[in-house]
C-alpha positions as CSV (number, residue, x, y, z in Angstrom):
1,M,0.2,-0.2,0.1
2,K,3.1,2.3,0.6
3,R,4.2,2.0,-2.9
4,L,0.4,2.8,-4.1
5,I,0.7,5.7,-2.2
6,F,4.0,6.8,-3.4
7,C,2.6,6.5,-6.9
8,L,-0.7,8.5,-6.1
9,A,1.5,11.6,-5.2
10,V,3.6,11.7,-7.6
11,L,1.1,12.1,-10.7
12,V,2.4,14.3,-13.8
13,L,0.3,15.6,-16.7
14,A,2.5,17.5,-19.6
15,L,3.0,18.9,-23.0
16,A,6.2,18.6,-24.3
17,A,8.1,21.1,-26.3
18,R,11.1,21.4,-28.2
19,P,14.1,23.0,-25.9
20,A,14.7,26.8,-26.5
21,P,16.8,29.4,-26.0
22,L,16.0,32.6,-28.2
23,F,17.2,35.5,-30.1
24,A,16.2,38.5,-32.3
25,Q,16.8,37.7,-36.0
26,A,19.3,40.5,-37.5
27,G,17.5,42.0,-40.3
28,G,14.4,40.7,-41.7
29,P,11.1,40.2,-39.4
30,L,11.5,40.4,-35.6
31,R,11.3,36.9,-34.5
32,L,12.4,35.0,-31.1
33,E,13.7,31.8,-32.7
34,I,14.1,28.8,-30.1
35,T,17.1,26.7,-30.3
36,E,19.8,25.3,-27.8
37,G,22.1,27.7,-26.1
38,V,22.0,30.5,-23.3
39,I,18.6,32.1,-23.6
40,E,19.3,36.5,-23.6
41,P,15.8,37.6,-23.2
42,M,14.4,40.3,-25.9
43,P,14.1,43.7,-24.3
44,I,10.3,45.0,-24.9
45,A,8.1,47.9,-24.3
46,V,4.5,48.0,-23.0
47,A,4.1,51.2,-23.5
48,P,0.9,52.0,-20.4
49,F,-2.3,51.4,-22.2
50,L,-4.7,54.6,-22.8
51,S,-8.1,55.2,-21.6
52,G,-10.2,55.1,-24.8
53,T,-13.3,56.7,-22.8
54,A,-14.2,58.0,-19.4
55,N,-13.1,56.1,-16.5
56,A,-11.2,53.4,-18.0
57,G,-7.9,55.0,-17.0
58,E,-7.2,52.5,-13.5
59,L,-8.5,49.8,-15.7
60,A,-6.4,50.1,-18.9
61,A,-3.1,50.7,-16.0
62,R,-4.4,47.4,-14.5
63,I,-4.5,45.9,-17.8
64,S,-1.2,46.9,-19.3
65,A,0.5,46.0,-16.1
66,V,-0.9,42.1,-16.4
67,V,0.4,42.2,-19.7
68,V,3.8,43.5,-19.0
69,A,4.1,40.4,-15.8
70,D,2.9,37.8,-18.3
71,L,5.7,38.5,-20.7
72,A,8.4,39.1,-18.3
73,G,7.2,35.8,-16.1
74,S,7.7,33.7,-19.5
75,G,11.5,34.5,-19.2
76,L,11.7,35.1,-22.6
77,F,11.4,39.0,-22.4
78,R,12.7,41.6,-20.5
79,A,10.1,44.1,-20.2
80,I,11.3,47.7,-20.2
81,P,10.0,49.5,-17.1
82,A,7.9,53.0,-17.6
83,E,9.7,55.0,-16.1
84,A,12.8,54.3,-18.5
85,Q,10.2,55.0,-21.7
86,I,11.4,58.2,-23.2
87,A,8.4,58.4,-25.6
88,Q,4.9,59.0,-24.2
89,V,2.3,57.6,-26.0
90,T,-0.5,59.7,-26.0
91,S,-2.9,58.8,-28.8
92,F,-3.6,55.0,-30.1
93,D,-3.3,56.1,-34.0
94,A,-0.7,58.2,-33.6
95,P,2.5,57.5,-35.7
96,V,5.3,55.8,-33.6
97,R,8.5,57.9,-33.0
98,F,10.9,54.8,-33.8
99,A,14.0,56.3,-32.6
100,D,12.6,57.1,-29.1
101,W,12.2,53.4,-28.2
102,K,15.5,52.7,-30.4
103,A,17.3,54.8,-27.7
104,I,16.2,52.6,-24.9
105,N,17.1,49.4,-26.9
106,A,13.6,48.0,-27.3
107,Q,13.4,45.6,-30.0
108,A,9.5,45.5,-29.8
109,L,6.7,47.8,-28.7
110,V,3.2,47.3,-27.8
111,T,0.5,49.9,-27.4
112,G,-2.9,49.7,-26.4
113,T,-6.4,52.0,-25.1
114,V,-8.9,50.4,-23.3
115,E,-12.4,51.1,-23.8
116,R,-16.1,51.3,-21.6
117,T,-18.6,50.0,-24.2
118,G,-21.6,49.5,-22.6
119,A,-22.6,48.4,-18.9
120,D,-20.0,46.1,-17.3
121,R,-18.4,45.3,-21.4
122,V,-14.3,46.5,-21.8
123,A,-12.5,46.6,-24.7
124,V,-8.8,46.2,-25.3
125,S,-7.3,47.1,-28.8
126,F,-3.4,46.9,-29.4
127,R,-0.6,47.2,-31.4
128,L,2.8,45.5,-31.8
129,F,6.1,47.4,-33.3
130,D,9.0,45.8,-34.9
131,V,11.1,48.9,-33.5
132,F,14.3,48.4,-35.6
133,A,12.5,47.7,-38.9
134,G,10.1,50.6,-38.0
135,A,7.1,48.5,-38.8
136,P,3.9,47.0,-36.7
137,L,4.2,43.4,-36.4
138,G,0.7,42.1,-37.9
139,D,-2.2,44.0,-37.6
140,G,-3.8,45.8,-34.8
141,M,-6.4,43.7,-32.7
142,R,-9.0,44.1,-30.3
143,F,-10.8,42.0,-27.6
144,E,-13.9,42.4,-26.0
145,A,-15.6,41.0,-22.5
146,S,-17.0,41.3,-19.6
147,E,-15.5,44.0,-16.9
148,A,-15.0,41.0,-14.6
149,S,-13.0,39.2,-17.0
150,W,-10.5,42.4,-17.8
151,R,-7.8,40.2,-16.7
152,R,-8.5,37.5,-19.7
153,L,-8.2,40.5,-22.0
154,A,-5.1,41.2,-20.6
155,H,-3.6,37.6,-21.1
156,K,-5.1,37.6,-24.5
157,V,-3.0,40.5,-25.7
158,A,0.3,39.1,-23.8
159,D,-0.6,35.7,-25.7
160,T,-0.8,37.5,-29.1
161,V,2.0,39.2,-28.5
162,Y,3.8,36.1,-27.4
163,Q,2.8,34.0,-30.6
164,R,3.8,37.0,-32.7
165,L,7.0,37.2,-31.3
166,T,8.0,33.1,-31.0
167,G,6.0,31.9,-33.7
168,E,4.3,29.6,-30.8
169,P,0.9,29.7,-28.9
170,G,0.9,31.7,-25.6
171,Y,-0.2,30.1,-22.4
172,F,-1.5,33.0,-20.1
173,D,-5.0,32.5,-21.0
174,S,-5.6,29.2,-18.7
175,R,-5.6,27.9,-15.7
176,I,-4.4,25.9,-13.0
177,A,-5.8,23.5,-10.6
178,F,-4.0,22.1,-7.6
179,V,-4.3,20.7,-3.9
180,S,-4.4,23.5,-1.5
181,E,-3.3,21.8,1.9
182,T,-3.7,23.4,5.2
183,G,-2.8,22.4,9.3
184,P,0.2,20.9,10.7
185,K,2.3,18.4,8.6
186,N,1.1,15.3,10.1
187,A,-2.9,16.1,10.0
188,R,-2.9,18.2,6.5
189,R,-6.4,19.0,5.1
190,K,-6.6,18.9,1.4
191,R,-8.8,20.5,-1.1
192,L,-9.1,20.9,-4.8
193,A,-8.6,24.9,-5.5
194,L,-8.4,26.5,-9.2
195,M,-6.5,29.6,-10.0
196,D,-5.5,31.3,-13.5
197,Q,-2.0,31.1,-14.3
198,D,-1.1,33.9,-12.4
199,G,-2.5,33.2,-9.3
200,A,-5.3,35.4,-9.5
201,N,-9.5,34.6,-8.9
202,L,-8.8,32.0,-6.7
203,R,-11.4,29.3,-5.9
204,Y,-12.0,26.4,-4.4
205,L,-13.8,23.2,-5.6
206,T,-14.1,20.8,-2.7
207,G,-14.3,20.7,0.8
208,D,-11.3,19.4,3.0
209,M,-13.1,16.6,4.7
210,S,-11.2,14.0,2.8
211,I,-8.0,13.3,1.0
212,V,-7.9,14.6,-2.5
213,L,-4.9,14.3,-4.7
214,A,-3.6,14.4,-8.6
215,P,-6.3,17.0,-10.5
216,R,-6.1,16.6,-14.2
217,F,-8.4,18.7,-16.6
218,S,-10.1,17.5,-19.8
219,P,-9.6,18.2,-22.9
220,D,-11.8,21.1,-23.3
221,G,-11.0,22.4,-19.9
222,R,-14.5,22.1,-18.7
223,Q,-14.2,18.9,-16.5
224,I,-11.5,17.4,-13.7
225,L,-10.5,14.1,-13.2
226,Y,-8.8,13.6,-9.6
227,T,-8.5,10.8,-6.8
228,S,-10.5,11.3,-3.8
229,Y,-10.3,9.1,-0.4
230,E,-14.2,10.6,1.0
231,S,-15.1,6.2,0.7
232,G,-12.1,5.4,2.6
233,L,-10.0,3.5,-0.5
234,P,-9.0,5.9,-3.0
235,R,-11.4,6.7,-5.7
236,A,-10.9,8.5,-9.4
237,Y,-14.0,11.2,-9.6
238,L,-15.2,13.2,-12.7
239,L,-15.8,16.8,-11.4
240,D,-17.8,19.5,-13.7
241,L,-16.4,23.1,-13.0
242,E,-19.7,24.6,-13.9
243,T,-21.9,22.7,-11.5
244,L,-19.3,21.2,-9.0
245,G,-21.4,17.8,-9.8
246,Q,-19.0,14.9,-9.4
247,R,-19.1,11.0,-9.9
248,P,-16.7,8.3,-9.8
249,I,-15.3,6.8,-12.9
250,D,-16.1,3.3,-11.7
251,N,-18.4,2.0,-9.1
252,Q,-17.2,-1.8,-8.6
253,A,-17.2,-2.1,-4.8
254,G,-14.0,-2.8,-2.8
255,V,-11.7,-1.7,-5.4
256,A,-9.5,1.1,-5.3
257,T,-9.1,3.3,-8.6
258,F,-6.7,6.1,-9.0
259,A,-4.1,7.9,-11.3
260,P,-7.4,9.2,-14.0
261,R,-6.6,10.7,-17.3
262,F,-8.5,11.8,-20.0
263,S,-7.8,10.2,-23.7
264,P,-6.9,12.7,-26.4
265,D,-11.0,13.0,-27.7
266,G,-12.3,13.4,-23.8
267,L,-14.4,10.7,-24.2
268,Q,-12.7,7.8,-22.4
269,V,-10.7,7.8,-19.1
270,V,-7.7,5.6,-18.3
271,Y,-6.1,4.7,-14.8
272,S,-5.5,2.5,-12.4
273,L,-7.2,-0.2,-10.4
274,E,-6.4,-1.7,-7.5
275,R,-8.0,-5.2,-6.2
276,G,-6.6,-7.8,-4.0
277,G,-3.2,-6.4,-4.0
278,N,-2.8,-5.8,-7.5
279,T,-3.1,-3.0,-9.4
280,D,-3.5,-2.7,-13.4
281,I,-4.2,-0.5,-15.8
282,H,-8.0,0.1,-17.1
283,I,-9.6,2.4,-19.3
284,T,-13.6,3.4,-19.1
285,S,-16.0,4.9,-22.0
286,L,-17.8,8.1,-20.2
287,V,-20.4,7.1,-22.7
288,T,-21.2,3.6,-22.6
289,G,-19.1,2.9,-19.2
290,Q,-17.5,-0.2,-20.4
291,T,-14.6,-1.1,-18.8
292,Q,-11.5,-2.9,-20.7
293,R,-8.2,-4.1,-18.5
294,L,-4.8,-2.9,-20.4
295,T,-2.6,-4.6,-18.5
296,E,-2.2,-8.1,-16.5
297,T,1.2,-8.5,-14.2
298,P,1.6,-9.2,-11.0
299,A,3.4,-5.5,-11.3
300,I,2.6,-2.0,-10.1
301,E,1.2,-0.7,-13.4
302,T,0.2,3.1,-12.6
303,A,0.0,6.6,-14.0
304,P,-1.1,5.9,-17.6
305,D,-1.3,8.4,-20.0
306,F,-2.2,8.9,-24.1
307,S,-0.1,9.7,-27.0
308,P,-1.7,12.8,-28.6
309,D,-2.9,10.7,-31.5
310,G,-4.4,7.9,-28.8
311,R,-2.6,5.2,-30.2
312,Q,-0.7,4.6,-27.3
313,I,-0.3,4.6,-23.5
314,V,2.7,5.6,-21.3
315,F,2.6,4.3,-17.8
316,E,5.0,3.5,-14.8
317,S,5.6,-0.2,-14.0
318,D,8.1,-1.7,-11.3
319,R,7.5,-5.3,-13.6
320,S,11.4,-4.9,-13.6
321,G,12.2,-4.3,-10.3
322,T,11.7,-1.0,-9.8
323,Q,9.8,2.0,-10.9
324,Q,10.3,2.4,-14.7
325,I,8.7,4.1,-18.2
326,Y,6.5,1.8,-20.4
327,V,4.7,2.5,-23.5
328,M,2.5,-0.1,-24.6
329,P,-0.7,0.1,-27.6
330,A,-3.9,2.2,-26.3
331,A,-5.5,-1.0,-26.8
332,G,-3.5,-3.3,-24.5
333,G,-0.8,-5.8,-25.6
334,P,3.2,-5.9,-25.1
335,A,4.5,-2.9,-23.1
336,Q,8.5,-1.4,-24.2
337,R,10.3,0.0,-21.3
338,I,11.5,3.3,-22.6
339,S,13.7,4.5,-19.5
340,A,17.3,3.7,-19.4
341,G,19.0,5.4,-16.9
342,Q,20.2,5.1,-13.5
343,G,17.6,5.6,-10.7
344,R,13.8,5.2,-10.3
345,Y,11.2,6.8,-13.2
346,G,7.7,7.7,-12.7
347,T,4.8,9.9,-13.5
348,P,5.6,10.1,-17.4
349,V,3.2,11.8,-19.3
350,W,3.3,12.4,-23.5
351,S,4.1,16.0,-24.7
352,P,1.1,17.4,-26.9
353,R,3.4,17.4,-29.7
354,G,4.1,13.9,-29.8
355,D,7.9,14.2,-29.5
356,R,8.7,13.9,-25.6
357,I,7.3,12.4,-22.5
358,A,8.1,14.4,-19.3
359,F,8.8,12.4,-16.0
360,T,9.8,12.4,-12.1
361,K,12.8,10.6,-11.2
362,Q,14.9,9.9,-7.9
363,Q,18.2,9.1,-7.7
364,A,20.7,9.3,-5.4
365,G,18.7,11.0,-2.7
366,R,17.4,13.3,-5.0
367,F,14.3,14.0,-7.1
368,H,14.5,15.4,-10.5
369,I,11.5,16.8,-13.2
370,G,12.9,15.5,-16.8
371,V,11.9,14.8,-20.7
372,M,12.9,12.4,-22.9
373,R,12.2,11.5,-26.4
374,T,9.6,9.2,-26.9
375,D,12.1,6.2,-27.5
376,G,13.9,7.1,-24.2
377,T,16.5,8.9,-25.9
378,G,17.6,12.5,-25.2
379,E,17.2,12.4,-21.5
380,R,17.4,16.0,-20.0
381,L,17.0,16.6,-16.1
382,L,15.9,20.0,-15.3
383,T,15.5,20.2,-12.1
384,A,17.3,18.8,-8.8
385,S,15.8,19.2,-4.9
386,F,15.0,17.1,-1.8
387,L,11.8,16.4,-3.4
388,D,10.0,17.8,-6.7
389,E,7.5,15.7,-8.6
390,G,4.4,15.8,-10.7
391,P,4.6,18.2,-13.4
392,S,2.5,19.4,-15.6
393,W,3.3,21.4,-18.9
394,A,1.9,24.9,-20.1
395,P,-0.6,24.5,-23.1
396,N,2.3,25.4,-25.5
397,G,5.2,23.2,-23.9
398,R,7.2,26.3,-22.9
399,L,7.0,25.9,-19.3
400,L,6.7,23.0,-16.7
401,I,4.5,23.7,-13.2
402,F,5.4,20.9,-10.6
403,T,5.3,20.9,-6.8
404,R,8.6,21.0,-4.7
405,V,8.8,19.6,-0.9
406,S,11.1,21.6,1.2
407,Q,13.3,19.6,4.1
408,G,12.7,19.1,7.4
409,E,10.3,19.1,10.1
410,A,8.5,22.4,8.3
411,G,9.0,21.1,5.0
412,A,6.0,21.7,3.1
413,P,4.6,21.5,-0.8
414,S,5.1,24.6,-3.0
415,L,4.5,24.9,-6.5
416,Y,7.3,25.9,-9.3
417,T,7.7,26.8,-12.8
418,V,10.3,25.9,-14.8
419,D,11.4,26.3,-18.1
420,V,11.9,23.3,-20.7
421,T,15.7,24.4,-21.1
422,G,16.2,24.2,-17.4
423,R,16.2,28.0,-16.6
424,N,13.7,30.3,-15.2
425,L,12.8,28.4,-12.2
426,R,10.2,30.7,-10.4
427,A,8.1,30.1,-7.4
428,I,4.8,30.1,-7.8
429,A,2.5,32.1,-5.0
430,T,-0.4,30.7,-3.3
431,P,-2.4,31.4,-0.1
432,D,-1.8,28.0,1.4
433,F,0.6,25.3,1.1
434,A,-0.1,24.0,-2.5
435,S,0.8,20.4,-4.2
436,D,0.1,18.1,-7.5
437,P,-0.4,20.9,-10.0
438,T,-1.9,20.9,-13.7
439,W,-2.4,23.1,-16.1
440,S,-5.6,23.5,-18.2
441,P,-5.5,24.1,-21.9
442,L,-6.0,27.6,-23.3
443,L,-9.1,29.2,-22.5
444,P,-11.9,29.5,-25.2
């Protein structure tokens, strides 16, 4: 049972991306190249957004501040502070004095305006410029939403800027689900929580009367799978984020179900089922309720995850004597071990690009977050600490979020992110202790 609890504690959901430093190309359109090497963040200026209508000034300031925080937090951009900006943008449609922005070494410039368009409605218009080319990068854009969603407007601006400068989708307009923990170390109370990727708009999804673990988003971001000890045994549940209604994935009595993850189409759930001391991987249709057993060995088989095309499943197993990573056909069948290094490997998750698998590794008393190719080659360890576990990838595969547990009697879990190259390690602030993070898809 201890090994079962360990498997539950280190679940991981991941996207993967090609590793990446970047630079601004000399000549031609401005674009950040994602390659190997040392990353030098691009200097970018976000001019304070203008108030396009009465009483929109404070909101404009808040929106431009979130855009700056998003871009700078990615590690790919160095935001030039407003007090260092020589030029002042006083009109959204006025010609840009590029010489003033070149003087402070800004390579890209964002300008914007915020308008109140009706009762509780707000619109943001923005433009992006290549300063050294003295030309716009794409057309200006406009987003509109309720005032309560003003942060989403800012994230959408940042996502668009990010994509135009890197060629990859952004990740700012997304959410993170995690387990919020309170109380002393030997009696922690846990509940599911949900927040924007920058920590705003926190809300709780469950109570804290029973242990909950490892939330995982559906492909459309509207549902969450998680494991709960409400019945005494671990059981996988499906939770609707709009209604907060929930139901178990498998209704069999006397069995433990855990480590659930959605199929790429969202119509099936793959998970581990423990009966009589034996743990195997099962799959259940959310449409028909039909269940199929995919593995049948005396080993512990857990943490399954689909490949993006739905044809294969990666999972962890101790069939070789220690935790290792295996891949098998999605319908079940012979499995191939792909982890080959020293140490124990767990919580594998397939990149949505299909080219990499992320994992947790334990070796020589240290824990690591790592990535490898789908055949096990090209292993790269991104972190090392007393206890790092359970990474989940941002929607575009550039960042991983994971749990880091500090050492000692007062040791506690918190959330961290790291770039896929292993740099830009950042702590993510939460009101209480936090563990088991999972990143949502981009919001619609």
